N, C-alpha and C positions, 0 to 999 in steps of 0.2 A: 799117941800118934799126933803130930802137929797138923793143924789145918792150914793150908796155904793161904797167903794173904789175898790172892786173886779169887779164891773160892768164896770168901766171906761176902764180898759185894754181890756176887751172883746169887748166893743164898738169900741175902737181904731183899734183892729184887724179886725173887721167886715168892717170898713171903708177902711182899707188898702186892704183887699181882694176884695171889691167891685171896688176899683180903679184899681186893677190889672186886673180884668175881663174886665172892660171897656177899659182899655189900650190895652189888647190883642185883643179885638174886633176891636178897631180902627186901630191897626197895621195890622191885617189881611185884613181889608177893604182897607187900604192904598196900600197894595201889589196888591190887585185886581185892584184897580183904576189905578195903575201904569202899568198895562198890564202884570202882572206876572202870568197870568192864565196858568196852566199846562194842557197838552192834553194827552189823552190816547185812546186806541181803544175800540170800542163796537162791539158786535156781535149780529146780529138778529138771534133768535132761535125759534124753535117750542115751544110754550108755554106749551105743554103737556109733551114733551120728553126732552126738553133742548138741542136738537141737532141743529146744525146750519141750518138755513132756508135761502135759497138764492133767492127765488122768490115767488110771490103770486099774488092774485087778490085784489080788493078793500076791500073785507070783510074777507080776510085771517087773522086769529088771530096769534099773535106772541108775543114774549118777547124780552127784551134787556138784554144781559149779559155783565157785566163789569168784568175787571180783579179782581182776588181774592184780598180782602182787600182794594178795592177802597174806598177812604174816602175823606171827605171835610177837608179843613185846620182847621176847628173847628166844634163843634157840634151845634145842634139847641137849646138845653136847655141853654147853657151858653154863646155862642157866636153868636146866632141868624142866623146861616147858614141854608139855605133851599135847597132842591133838586128840580129842575125843569126839564121838558123835553123840547126839542127844535127841530125844523125843519126849516132850513134856506136855501135859494137858494145857490147852491155852488158858491163860490166866496165871499160871505159875511163873515165878520170876526166873527167867532163864539166867540172868546175870548172877543170881544167888545160888545156882546149882553147884553142888560140890561133888567131887569125884574120888572120894576116899575108897569107895567100893565101885566095882565095874560090873554092870552099869549101876549108877546110884539108885537109891530107893526112889520110886515114883518116876524114874527116868528110864524109859524103855530103850532108847538108843536106836541106831540103825544097824541093819544086819546084811551080811554078804555070805551067801551059801549057808545061812542059818547061824552064823557066828557073829557076835557083836564086833563092831568095827571100832577099835581103839584099845589101848593108847597107841598113837603113831608118832614117830619122831618128826620134828621139823627138819627143814634143810639146814645143814651146818652153817653157823655164823649169821646167816641172814634171817633165820626164823620163819622163812616162807613155808606156808602150809602146803604139803604135797597134794597131788591130785587124788581125789577120793576114788574108790573102786567103781567101775561101771556096771557091776552086777549086784547092786544093792536091791533088796526086795523086802516086803513086809511079812510074807509067809512062804516057807516057815521062818520063824516059829509062831507068829502072832495069829490070834483068832479074834472073831468079832467081840467076844467077851473081854478081851484085853484092851480094846479100843473104844467101844461104845457102851456106856452105862446101860444097865438093864432097864427096859421100858422106853428107851429112846431109840430113834432111828438114825441119828448122826452124832458126830462129835468132832470138834476141831482140836488139832494138836499143833504145837510148834516143834519143828524138827530142824536139825542143822549140824553145824560143826563148831566146836569150841576149843579155844586155846586155854590150857589149864596150867597153873604154876605148880611147883613141887609140893605145895601144901593142899592141893586139890581145889583151889579157888579158881573160878572162871575169870579170865583176864580179858578175853574178847570172844565174840561169837558171830556167826553168820546164819540167819534164820529164814525159814520159809514156813508159811502156815498151810496145813493140810486138813482137808475135810474127809472124814471116813463115813461112809454110808452103808447102812445095813442092806444086805443083798442075799438072795437065796440062789444066786447063780453058781456058787461053788461051795465046797466044804468049809472054807474059812469064814464065809458068811459076810463078806464086806467088799466094797470097792472104794476107791479113793480118787480125789481130785485136788488140785491146788486151789487155795482160797482166792487167789488172784491170778487170772489168766495171763500168761506170758506169750506174746506173739512170737512165733518162730520166724526164721528167715524165709520160709516158703512164701508168705504173703508179700514180704519185701521183695523177694526174688521175682514174684509174678509182676509186681508193679514195675520193677526195673526192666523186666522182659518186655512189658508192653511199651514202656518209654523207649527202650532200645529199638524195638521193632518199628515204632513210629519214626524215630530218627533215621534208621536205616532205610525205611520205605521212602521218606522224604528225600533222602540223599540219592536213592536210586531214581526216583521220579525226576529230580533235578538233573541227574546225569543223562537220563534218556531224553528229556526235553532239550537239554543243551546240545547233545550229540545230534538230535534230529535237526535242530536249527543250523548247526554247523554243516551237516550234510546238505541241507537245502541251499545254504549259502554257497557251498562249493559247487553244487550242481548248477546254480544260477550263474556263477562266475564262469564255469566251464562252458555253459551254453552261450554266454555273451562272447567269450573268446572264440568259439567256433564260428559264430555269426560274423564276427569281425574278420576272421581269417578268410571266410568264404566271400566276403564283400570286397576284399582288397584287389583281386585280379580285375574285377569289373571296373572298379574305380580307376585302375591303372590303364585299362583299355580305353576308357572314356576320356582320359586326359592326354592320350597319345595323339600327336599331330599326324594328320593324314600325309601319306608319302607324296 
């Protein structure tokens, strides 16, 4: 069967495009393998309100917010990048973590409804990391013995979200440090807090409210004073007008010549 002349160029372009995609994926993977992972901040938030959350208990639900426009070096559809969650003992090299197993050895990860979160597809073409679930929690399945070494009362972990290439190498990640504290308040035996407090909008909102109230109060006071002066001025002008109107007949009689 003969191949049409028109089909050959199309096939050739398809081969070139396929080679370009494979080459781009290999290049991105090579960067990851070479330790070129980029890091950024993550913020633990209340899953319902989106406001920063700085502490909680084992079953406290939360979300993880990344900077606006956070994205992987490539997308899932074309370059096979995936999004994973991680939680590693502080001191471990987050950029060197691999994800050939889920979760990786010594990498606990984050959980929603008791299930490990990952791998997740990026947004097509852009590689933008999707919003993490707002019902993340540490227990179930974690217990104190999973997080705090025996004989110690606290331990710090690095947790967050990572972009991973098709070979399991970390390409970029967004991190938050968490401190786990031994506690007898519940069966899981721990509480947690962020290593660095993040101010929520409530304090900013209070400041703005006070400022706004002051501005509004000053504006009202100015309005009241201005109106009072205006009313007094009108009253004075009205009084003078009435006085002048009452004086005019007398003046007219005084200037009238006697008959």
